[in-house]
N, C-alpha and C positions, 0 to 999 in steps of 0.2 A: 504493500500500500504506500502511495506517495505521501510526502509530508503535507501536500496540498489537500489530499483526500482526508487525512487525519484531522487537519484543521477544520475542514468543512463539516465532518461528522461531529466535531466538538461544537461548532456553531449551531448545528441542528439540535444538539442536546440542550444547550443553554438558552436557545431562542425563546421557548415558551414561558420562561420565568419572568415574574413581574418585579424586576429590579427597580430600585430607586436609590437615593443617596444613603439610605439606611434600610435595615429590615432583613427578615429571614431569607428572602430570595437572593439577597446578596451573599449571605452565608452559604446558601445552597449552591450558588454559582461557584464559590471557592471550593466547596466539597467536590463538585464535578471536575473542576480543573485539577484538583489534587489527584483524583482517581486516574487522570490521564498521564500523570507523571509521578507514579507511586514511589519511585526511588529518589525523588527530589522533594525536599521539604519546603512547603510554603509556610513561612513564619507568619502567623496571624496576630492581629492586634485589634482590640476593641477599645474605643475612646468614648467615654460617657457623654451623654447629652448634657448640654450646659457648659462643656469645656470651651474655654476661649482658645481660639487658634488664630493668632495674629489679630486682624481686625474683625474676625468672624466668630460666631458661636455655633457649636454643633447643635442642631435642632433635636427635638424629640424624635424618637424612632417611629416610622410609619410602616404599617402592614395592612394589606387589604385582601380579604378573602372573597368578596362578592360585590358586584356593582352592576346595576341595570336600570334602565329607564323604560317604564311601561306607558303605552299610549292610552287614549280614552277607551279603546276596545279591550284593554287588558293584555294585549300582545306586547312583547318586548321590542322596543325600537332599537336599542343597542344593549349589548351584554358583554361584560368583561370576559365571560367564558369564550366568546368568539374571538376577541382580541384585547390584549391588555391596554392598548392605546385608547380604548373607548372610555376609560376612566381617567380623569385628570390626576396626575401624580400628586400625592400628598393631600388628596381630598379629605375633608372632614367627614366623620361618620354622619350619615344623613338618612332620614326616612320621612319624606315630605311629599305632599300632593299640591301641585300648583297649576293654575291655568296656563295654557301655552304661552301667552304673552309674558308672563312672569318667569316661566321656565326657560325662555329663550336667553335670559341673562346668564344662564349656566351652561349654554351649549356653544361649542366651538367647532369651526369648520374652516376650509380653505376655498374661498370663492373662485380663485384663479386655478385651482386644481379640484374640480367639483366631484371627481370620482374616488378620491382618497380622503382619509381623515388624518388630522395632525396629531403630533405628540405635544401635549400641553402639561405643564407642571406649575405648581405654586408652593415652593418649598418653605418660604419664609413669611408668607402672608396667608391667613386662614381663608380658604375658599373650598368650594366643591364644584364639580362639573363633569360634563361628558363631552367626548369628541365624536363627531360623525362627519360623513361626507356632506358636501353642500347639496348634492342631489337628495340625500335623505332629509336634510333640513328643510328643503323646499317642499317636500312631500308631506310634512307634518300637518295633521288636520286639527282644527280648533277643538278644544276640550281640556279636560284635566289630565295631567301627567304625573305619574308616581315615580319619584326618584328614590332609589335605595342604594346606599353605599355602606357596606359593613366593613369599616376600617377601624384601626386603632391608631392613636397618636399620643404616645406616652413616653416617659423617660426610658431610654434604652442606650444604644451606643452606635457609633459609626465603625464599620469594619473595613480594614485594609490588609493587604498581604504583601510580603516581600521575599525575594529569593536572592541569595548572595553566593557568588562563586569566586573564591580567592585565587589570585594569580601570583606571579613572581613579584609584581609591583603592587603597592597599595593604591596606586592611581586607578581610577574606576571609569568604565564605560557604563552609562546609565540608560536604562530603557523604562518607559512608563506607558501605561494605558489605563483604562478605567472600567468600572463595573457598576454602572448606575442606570443604564437605559433599558427599558423593557421592550422586548419583542421587536427589535430592529437589528437587522443582520449586519449591514456594513458599518453603520454608526453604532456599534457596540460589540457584537459578538466577534467580529473579525479581529479586533485589537487583543483581547485576552487570548484568543486562539493562537495568534502569532507570537505573543509573549510565551505561551506554553511551548510552542515549537522551538523557539529560540533557547528556552531553558534546557530542553533536551540536547540541542546542538552544542551549547556552551559546556554542558556537563560532560559531553563526549569528546571535547577537544583534548588531544594528547598532552598539550601543555598550554598555559595561558600566560602571555606576557603581562596583561592587565587583569585586574579583578573586574567582575561584572555584577551589577546590581539591577534587579528587575522588580518594579513596583506596580501593583494594581490597587487602585483606590477610586472611590467615587470622584467624578469630575469636579473640579473647582474646590469644593469644601474638603474633599479627600486629599488633594494635592497640597492645599494650604495646611491641613493637619500634618501631613508628612513633613513639609518644610518647617513648620513650627517646632517639630521634634528633632530635626536633623540638619538644620541650616548650616551650622559650622562644619559638619562633616561633608555635606554636599559641596560647599565652597572650597574646601581644602583638598578634596579627593577626586571629584568628577572632572575629567578632561574633555568628555564629549557625551552629550545626552541626546536621546532620540525619543520623542513622543510619537506613539503609534496609534493611528485612528483611521477608520474608513479605508482599510487595506485589503478588502475582499473582492471588489469588483474587478472587471477585466478591461477597463477603459484606458487609463493613462497612469502615469506616476506623477507625484507632486511633492514639492518641498516648500514648507513655510519657513522662511529664514529666521534667524535670530534677530534681535532688535536692530543691530547694525550689520548683519550678514557677514560678520567677521570672526566667528568662532571656529575652532577646530572641527566641530560637528558640521558646520556649513561646508567646509572644505571637503570633508570625507564624503558626505552624502552627495554633494554636487558632482564630485569626481565620478562616483559610482554611477549616478544617474546619467551623466553626460556620456559615459562609455558604454551604457547599456544597449545603445543602438536602436531604441524604440521611441525616443523622444520623451520629454517630460515638461511639466509646467512648474514655473517658479513664482512664488508669491512673497511679497515683502511682509514684514512683521505687522504692518498695519492691517493686514488681512487675516490676522490670527483669530483663533476661536476656541482652541482646545486647551489642554493643560500647559502648553508652552507659555500661555499667559502668566501662569503662576511661577513656573521655574525660571522664566526670563524677566520677571518683574524687577524694577529698580531696587537694588539692595539685596536681591536674591542672586540674580545674575549667574545661574547655572548655564554653562555653554551648551544650549539645547536648540535643536530644530525639530520641526514636526514633519513626519513622513506620512503621506496618504497615497492612495491611488486617486480616485476622484475626490477632490477636496470637499470637506464639509461646507455647507451653505451653497455650494456650487451645483452639485448634481440634483436633479429634480426630485428624486425620491427621498432626499434628506429630511429627517424628522417627520416622516409620514408613514402611513401603513404600507406604502409601496416599497419601503426598505425591507424587503422580505428575503427569504432564502433563495429566491430565483435571481435576485440581484447579484449575489456573490457566487463564486464558483471555486472548485478545487484549483483550477488553473490560475485564477486571480490571486488566491491566497498563496499559491506556490511562487508566483512571481514576486510578491512582497517578501516572502521568506528568502528567496534567492538574493534580492537586493540587500536585505539586512545581513545575510551571511557574508556578502562581499564587503559590507561596511566593517564587519568584525575583522575579517582577514586583512583589510587595508589598515586598520588601526594596529593590528598585531605586527605588520611588516613595515609600517611607515617610519622608516629611519633614514638617516643620511648614510650613503654607502660611498666607498672610494675604492678604485681599482688598485691593485697591489703591484702592477707592472708599469714600467715606463714604456710608452708606446703601446700600440695595439697588441694584446696578447695573442699567442698562437692558439686558436680555438680548436683547430682540427686535431692536433695531437692529444687533446683532452676529450675528444669525442663530442664536442659541443656543436660542431658544424660538419657537413659532409666534406670529405677530403678531395672530392672532385668539384670544381666550380663551374656552374653554368648560369645562364640568365635567371633560371627558375630558383636555383639554390641561393643566389645572391638576394633575391627578394625575400626568401624564407628566413634568412639569417639577419636581415636588416634590423629588425626590432632588437635582437640580441646585441648587435653592434652599436645601435643607438643608445641602448641602456648603458652599455659600458662607456660610451663617449661622454655621457652626462653624469656618470658616477664619479664626481670629482670632489665630493664632500660638501658641495654648496647646496645641493638640492635634496630634499627628501623624496620619497617615492611618489607622493602626490605630484610634486613639482616635475619630476622626470616624466611621469605619465602624461602630464599636460603638454610638456615641451615636445615629446616624440609622438604624441597623439596615439598612444596605445593603452588599452584597458589594463588596470592593475591586476585583474585576475589572470591575464596572460603573462604579465611580468613576474609575478610571484614565483612560479616554478623555475623561471630563468634565474632569479636571485638565489633560490635554494641551490641550484647547480653551481653557480658562480662562487657561492660561499663554500660549498663542499670541495671545489677545486682549488680553493685558496686564492682565487682571482679577485674576490671582494672582501672588504673588511667594513665593519660597522664603525662609524665615527661620530654618531650622534643620534 
């Protein structure tokens, strides 16, 4: 089974859960993730309601078991059993009958997308409501409507999880995603699925130059909670961070740059995407929208970029019922996994190298090039010779890759061979 298929199967398993920024279905999501990586421990944390996290406060915990709206004829207009997005996230417990005109104050829809219904939440202000398509809304008949929301909103805790893989250095590569959106495939399930696949990949690396930290937390409030508890460590250890979201579709690749597009993470992901050969979209930080907002905030300044396929806010299915399991695919998830693997390998190999010979080394006697020269063999060995030409101690691997216009994943095996032959040395 491919990594992409494993990730897709995991998305399908967690898709039905009614996640929010707190609650039992967040914990159930972590239980499922842990079952897919039984040999890797996800360290779990519970932070009580009422805890101050920077300028925010963790709210009461919300759980919802049932929610529906009945029309004048007693039939259910919408039902959470059909789709979790039908109930507004963090809705107050409700059992009330209202005439249609009054009930409309609690109904949400998308007029410009009349066939789907939106994802609606109210975490920090007391409300209740239902989401439906505009087509449904327009078909509602006059009369009394019965709204039932069997939810609880009471002191509890916010849940987040963390995985850590030590390396030769205490400097860290940091990955984040989130566990707070109900029943949306690209804008939720894909991120935790990719984090899980990366955990398996990192655990299986024969050696690690850097240490790796992977964090899953509710978006915004969860990231703020993590930062409030780990700010000094993040600032002193993380050299590159990648926020992962909307990574399951098969349309394009995207990078949302750091505030000034000048971090090591910007260089790494831009290089990998540029050499992927399939094109990608670049967005400045002013187009941000996920947890890169928190990790890149002034005073926090974790060197982080956001990696997506179709970017949040851009693709039409975003935050609607159309963001379903048909939108993502094993191939889309596999592509994101491959990009992140290349980012990991690039950080592991990105050093300054210098040749150990004066003049061009004799490559043939070392088995590095064919011993008979033709027009074809010259072209085949040009990348190797260009790599050697710019290995003068001035350029790191990213710099060489950009100068000679060759993808890093093609250069890494050449570097291994040159190091083994004693033709390269690491100088920085």
